[in-house]
Each structure stands twice: as C-alpha cells, then as structure tokens.
C-alpha positions in Angstrom: 50.6 -58.8 59.2 52.5 -57.6 62.3 51.5 -54.1 63.2 50.2 -53.2 59.7 46.6 -52.2 59.3 44.6 -54.5 57.0 41.1 -53.5 57.7 39.2 -50.5 59.1 35.5 -50.8 60.0 33.6 -47.6 59.7 30.1 -47.7 61.3 28.7 -45.3 58.7 30.6 -46.2 55.5 31.6 -49.8 55.9 34.9 -51.7 55.7 38.2 -50.3 54.1 40.8 -53.0 53.2 44.6 -52.7 52.6 47.1 -55.0 51.1 50.9 -54.8 51.4 54.0 -56.1 49.6 56.7 -58.1 51.4 58.6 -54.8 52.2 55.6 -53.6 54.1 54.5 -50.9 51.5 50.8 -50.5 51.0 49.8 -51.8 47.5 46.1 -51.3 47.5 43.3 -49.5 49.3 39.7 -50.5 48.8 36.7 -48.8 50.4 33.3 -50.5 50.8 31.9 -48.6 47.8 34.9 -49.6 45.6 34.5 -53.2 46.7 31.0 -53.4 45.3 32.4 -52.3 41.9 35.6 -54.3 42.1 37.8 -51.2 42.1 40.7 -50.1 44.3 43.3 -47.5 44.7 46.7 -48.9 43.8 50.2 -47.8 44.7 53.4 -48.5 42.7 56.9 -48.6 43.8 60.5 -48.6 42.6 62.0 -51.0 45.2 61.0 -49.1 48.4 60.2 -45.7 46.9 56.6 -44.8 46.0 56.4 -44.0 42.3 52.6 -43.6 41.7 49.1 -43.4 43.1 46.3 -44.4 40.8 42.6 -43.5 41.5 40.1 -45.7 39.5 37.3 -43.1 39.4 39.4 -40.0 39.2 42.4 -40.5 36.9 42.9 -36.7 36.8 44.0 -37.0 40.5 46.7 -39.7 39.8 50.1 -38.8 41.0 53.5 -39.8 39.6 56.7 -39.4 41.7 60.0 -38.9 39.9 63.4 -39.5 41.5 66.5 -37.9 40.0 69.9 -37.8 41.8 68.1 -38.8 44.9 65.6 -35.9 44.8 61.9 -36.1 44.5 59.4 -34.3 42.3 55.8 -35.2 41.4 53.5 -34.5 38.5 49.8 -35.1 37.7 48.1 -35.7 34.4 46.1 -32.5 34.9 49.2 -30.4 35.3 49.0 -29.2 31.7 45.9 -27.3 32.8 47.5 -25.9 35.9 50.5 -23.6 35.6 50.8 -23.0 39.3 51.7 -26.3 41.1 52.1 -27.8 44.5 54.7 -25.3 45.6 52.4 -22.4 44.7 54.9 -21.3 42.0 54.5 -21.2 38.2 55.9 -24.2 36.4 57.8 -23.4 33.2 57.1 -26.3 30.8 59.9 -25.3 28.4 62.6 -25.5 31.0 61.0 -27.8 33.6 61.8 -25.2 36.3 59.7 -23.3 38.7 59.6 -19.5 38.5 59.8 -17.8 41.9 60.0 -14.2 40.7 63.7 -13.4 41.1 65.0 -16.6 39.5 64.2 -20.2 38.5 64.4 -23.2 40.8 65.2 -26.9 40.0 63.5 -29.1 42.5 65.3 -32.3 41.6 68.6 -30.7 42.4 67.3 -28.4 45.2 69.3 -25.6 43.5 68.6 -22.2 42.0 69.7 -22.0 38.3 71.2 -18.5 38.8 72.9 -16.8 41.7 71.0 -14.9 44.4 70.3 -11.3 43.3 71.4 -10.3 46.9 74.5 -12.4 46.8 76.8 -9.6 48.1 75.0 -9.9 51.4 75.9 -13.6 51.8 79.6 -13.8 50.8 80.1 -16.9 53.0 77.1 -18.9 51.7 76.4 -20.5 48.3 73.9 -18.3 46.5 72.6 -21.3 44.5 71.4 -23.4 47.4 67.8 -23.3 48.4 67.0 -21.6 51.8 70.7 -21.9 52.9 70.2 -25.7 52.7 67.6 -25.5 55.6 64.3 -26.2 53.8 62.7 -27.6 57.0 63.2 -24.4 58.9 63.2 -21.7 56.2 61.2 -20.7 53.1 62.1 -18.5 50.2 58.9 -16.9 48.7 60.5 -15.0 45.8 64.0 -16.4 45.3 65.8 -13.6 47.0 65.9 -14.0 50.7 65.1 -17.1 53.0 62.8 -16.3 55.9 61.0 -18.1 58.7 57.4 -19.0 57.7 56.1 -17.0 60.7 57.8 -13.9 59.4 56.0 -14.3 56.1 52.8 -14.5 58.0 53.6 -11.4 60.0 54.4 -9.5 56.8 51.1 -10.5 55.3 49.2 -9.5 58.4 51.1 -6.2 58.5 50.2 -5.4 55.0 46.5 -6.3 55.7 46.6 -4.2 58.8 48.2 -1.2 57.1 45.8 -1.4 54.1 42.8 -1.5 56.5 44.1 1.5 58.4 44.6 3.5 55.2 41.1 2.7 54.1 39.7 3.8 57.4 41.8 7.0 57.5 40.4 7.9 54.0 36.8 7.3 55.1 34.2 10.0 55.0 33.4 9.4 58.7 35.4 11.2 61.4 35.2 8.3 63.8 36.6 5.9 61.2 39.4 8.3 60.2 40.4 8.6 63.8 40.5 4.8 64.2 42.6 4.5 61.0 45.1 7.1 62.2 45.3 5.4 65.6 45.9 2.0 64.0 48.9 3.4 62.1 50.3 5.6 64.9 49.1 4.2 68.2 51.6 6.1 70.3 50.6 9.5 68.8 46.9 8.5 69.3 47.5 7.8 72.9 49.3 11.1 73.4 46.4 13.0 71.9 43.6 10.9 73.3 40.1 12.3 73.9 38.7 14.4 76.8 38.7 12.4 79.9 38.5 14.2 83.2 41.6 13.2 85.2 43.6 12.2 82.2 46.8 14.0 81.2 46.5 13.5 77.4 46.7 16.5 75.1 43.0 16.7 74.4 42.2 16.8 78.1 44.9 19.4 78.7 43.6 21.7 76.0 40.0 21.3 77.4 41.2 22.1 80.9 42.7 25.4 79.8 39.7 26.2 77.7 37.2 25.7 80.6 39.3 27.8 83.0 40.1 30.6 80.6 36.6 31.0 79.2 34.8 30.8 82.6 37.1 32.9 84.7 37.9 35.5 82.1 34.3 35.8 81.0 35.1 35.2 77.3 31.6 34.0 76.5 30.2 30.6 75.8 31.7 27.2 75.1 30.5 24.9 72.3 30.4 24.8 68.5 31.5 28.0 66.9 32.2 29.8 70.1 35.3 31.5 71.5 35.9 28.6 73.9 36.0 26.2 70.9 38.4 28.5 69.1 40.8 28.6 72.1 40.6 24.9 72.6 41.3 23.9 69.0 44.1 26.4 68.6 45.8 25.3 71.8 45.2 21.6 71.0 46.9 21.8 67.7 49.8 24.0 69.1 50.5 21.4 71.8 50.3 18.4 69.4 52.7 20.2 67.0 55.2 20.8 69.8 55.0 17.2 71.0 54.8 15.4 67.6 55.1 17.5 64.4 53.0 19.7 62.2 52.4 17.0 59.5 50.9 14.5 62.0 49.1 17.3 63.7 47.3 18.3 60.5 46.3 14.6 59.9 45.0 14.4 63.5 43.1 17.6 63.1 41.5 16.6 59.8 40.5 13.2 61.2 38.7 15.0 64.0 36.3 16.8 61.6 33.4 15.1 59.8 34.1 17.3 56.8 37.8 18.1 56.5 37.6 19.0 52.8 35.6 22.2 53.0 36.3 25.2 50.8 38.5 27.3 53.0 37.4 30.4 51.2 33.8 29.9 52.1 32.6 32.1 54.9 28.8 31.7 55.0 27.1 28.4 55.6 23.6 27.0 55.8 24.2 25.0 59.0 26.3 25.3 62.2 28.0 21.9 61.7 29.7 23.0 58.5 30.5 26.5 59.8 32.0 25.0 63.0 34.1 22.5 61.1 35.5 25.3 58.9 36.2 27.4 62.1 38.1 24.4 63.6 40.2 23.9 60.4 41.1 27.6 60.3 42.0 27.7 64.0 44.0 24.4 63.6 46.2 26.2 61.1 46.9 29.0 63.6 47.6 26.5 66.3 50.1 24.6 64.2 51.9 27.8 63.3 52.2 28.7 67.0 53.5 25.2 67.9 56.0 25.2 65.1 57.4 28.7 66.0 57.6 27.7 69.7 58.9 24.1 69.9 60.2 24.4 73.4 57.4 26.4 75.0 55.5 25.0 78.0 51.8 24.3 77.7 51.2 27.3 79.9 53.2 29.6 77.6 51.4 28.1 74.5 48.1 29.0 76.2 49.3 32.6 76.6 50.4 32.7 73.0 47.0 31.5 71.9 45.4 34.3 73.9 47.8 36.8 72.5 47.0 35.7 68.9 43.3 36.0 69.8 43.8 39.6 71.0 46.1 40.8 68.2 45.0 38.9 65.1 41.9 37.1 66.2 40.6 33.5 66.1 37.8 32.1 64.0 34.2 31.9 65.5 30.7 31.5 64.1 27.9 34.0 64.3 24.3 33.4 63.1 23.0 36.3 61.0 19.6 36.2 59.3 19.4 32.4 59.4 22.9 31.9 58.0 26.1 30.9 59.8 28.9 33.4 59.2 32.6 32.5 59.8 34.5 35.5 61.2 37.9 36.2 62.7 37.1 37.9 65.9 39.4 39.5 68.6 39.2 39.8 72.4 39.8 43.0 74.3 42.9 43.9 76.3 40.9 43.4 79.5 39.7 39.9 78.5 43.3 39.1 77.5 44.7 40.2 80.9 42.0 38.3 82.8 42.8 35.2 80.7 46.5 35.5 81.3 45.9 35.9 85.1 43.9 32.7 85.1 46.6 30.8 83.0 49.3 31.8 85.5 47.4 29.9 88.2 47.6 26.6 86.2 50.2 24.0 85.7 51.1 22.4 82.3 48.1 20.1 82.6 45.7 23.1 82.8 44.9 22.4 86.4 45.4 24.5 89.5 48.9 24.6 90.8 
C-alpha cells in the first residue's frame, strides 16, 4: 500500500486496521474491540472530498461535511440540541447562519450578510469579507473588528487581571487592598512604596522627616496615635498629592488602613487601633489639602507647612482617658515649631542630612 498505514499494533489495546480506496483515502478504521463485534468506523467521500464519518457505537457523534461553492461546513445529528456549534457561535436554524453579536455569518460563502458596523474605518476594504480575507492569521470574535488571536488572549487576561485587582482593592484587609491598588497602578505603588531605610520612595521620605523632627524638636513619642504619626501621615499624603494627585492619594491612604470606613464624626473609641485609624484618616485629609494647595513645593517646604498647620490649627492625635481612646486635634507650641523648622532646614528633599 505504498506509504499508507494499514495496521497499528498497540501493546495494551491490540491491533487497529485501516482500509483505503484507490485514491488513497481512508475508508474504514477498525480497532481490536470493534473487530470482535464486527464493527468499524467508516468514511464516505464525494470523489476526493470527505463527506461523512460514521461511528457504529456513537451515532450522535457522526459528522457530515457539506460543500457549497467550494466552501466547507459540517453538521452533526445532535446539532438540534446544541445551539452553539464548532465555531463557538450560536447557530440560527431559521436562516442557517451563525450569529456573532454584531451581524450574521455565512460559512459556505465566507461572507458576512451585512456590512461591518465599523465600515467607515475601512474604506478600502470590503466590509462583507471575513477577517479581511485572512482567516488563517486573524479572528473576528464579534463581527466588528478582526484581531490577532494573541490579542484576544491578552484582552481576556487583562480583564481577569483588572477584575482580580478590583476585588482585592475592595477587600476588608489592608494588605489586600494595597496589593489591589498596586496591581492597577504599579508606577504609583512604586513611587509610594513602604518604609525601607536607604530607599527614596515617598513612604521612606515621610518617615525620615518624622524621625528627625520628633526626636530633635522633642515633640514627644512616635507610634500609633502620637504626634510623630500625625506628622508622618500628613506629610506622606501631602507629598503623594503633589507627585500624583489627590484622588489617587485618597485611595492609597484608605488602602493603608485596616478600617477606612470609620464614622468620621466619632471621637471616642474602645481601642487604640480604631482611634489611630481615625486619626490617620483625619490627618490624611489635611495632608491632601496641603499638597493640593502647594503643587510645586519641595518636600522640605511641605514638611514646614505641615509643622505650621500643626502649630496654627493642629493635627489629630489620640489620648487615653479613663480606659477610652479620645481623638483630639492638638497643637504644638511656637518653641517646638521653631525647633522643628530648624531641624528641617538641615535636611534635603529625602529627609536626610544635607
């Protein structure tokens, strides 16, 4: 039989046999199990073209190939129970066409039955032809615009990525919200970063100023609810607002807190964590206002403006009174302000010694 395969011996399943017509087309295929029952898969042809495949044990899987005007289409007996066929598009039994969303497609002609809804963009191309007559290279998922298959994959992955990021950003956990924001806005996330000694990201810069101002100007302690935390958060949000914008700064600030949906009118709390979160959110608002009003200010000048705000109007800190945690807007003295400014003048825009 020349180079045609007539038998295949499988150690586990036995022998599979094939027969051919004079043109070399396979006529039958018979596995070892079928041979025991006298059955075989048969293939039918119209001259050299395959017109059908018949499965003896599974007639619902039989395939019939139809040729019209040189084009190929196929149907299965079970197609009546399946509206979405091999091209993953809905088959309209009344018209015999496939519905792609924007218009109907006739596979035997390889043509759309109506013009492209975006026809004004392709004045030099027939708007009825499928994928600009390049079906091997392009696909048209909805009948509007042919694209490369890899582009479709990228679009799907992008949608999945964005959906995941949105879900994370709406999480109740601060760490997950920060990850979600970072997935959507990686450049902003890298600018802001987190405290890392030696880094020049915004979080580290704000912490550098806080450490130096609080320690050298003797403004008290650092940590939750303290003056140091108030200075750091206010300056942090002021710098981010200047570098990015107030809307993103608010999202970043909210993502940082475990509870960003506190009642902003509440001033007494049962625990430090909630009181500190509220203080942070209040100071964040002040910081964004300073950043918005001073878009060209250096980080050094923003630090001075934060101290000025602390002296004149106050920043939000937490005080424990009779077992409760009270949120208060406190002020610093003129002396502490001057000491703080003196220390700031020794620093560069990264909050480090000049």
